[in-house]
Residue, then its C-alpha position, 0 to 999 in steps of 0.5 A: x442820702x449821706x454823702x460817701x468819702x472815696x477811699x480810691x478806684x480801680x485802675x481801669x476807673x470801672x470800681x470805685x471803693x467808697x465808705x459813707x461818711x457816717x462809717x468813717x467817723x466811726x472807724x476813726x473813732x475805733x482808731x483814736x481808741x486804739x491808740x489811747x489804748x496802746x498809750x494806757x498800756x505803754x503808760x502801765x509797762x512802764x510803771x510795771x518796769x520801774x517798780x522792778x528796776x526799783x527792786x532789782x537789788x531784793x530780786x537779784x538776792x532772792x535769785x542767789x538764794x534760790x540758786x542755792x537752794x536748787x543746787x543743794x535740792x540737786x545734790x540731795x535727789x542725786x544722793x537719793x538716786x545713787x544711795x550715797x552717804x554722808x562722808x565722816x570727816x575726823x580730825x586725823x588727817x587721813x581719808x578713809x572712802x568705804x565703797x566709794x565709787x566716781x559719780x561718773x560712768x567709767x570712759x568707753x575706749x575708742x577702737 
């Protein structure tokens, strides 16, 4: 018979919570492995964070380019949706708007 480890007992003392030494050692090993795993995860995440930090200028520039492309794409889709036409700009100093309309719906007066 192997020795047991007493964890605790009930308030009345009628019940005792025991664990065989063999499983106690295995549980301790599992706990140690979980700590090692967490340290490795922290190490990997730290390295990835460092790499992102080293590339932050490139990432920021790429984000700005993507934002501009997204805005142009949205304008193009909106133009197609409203059947818009590209304006012709001349050097005459006047602006002639044929069939132009405001892109927002008209205001509804309050009653």
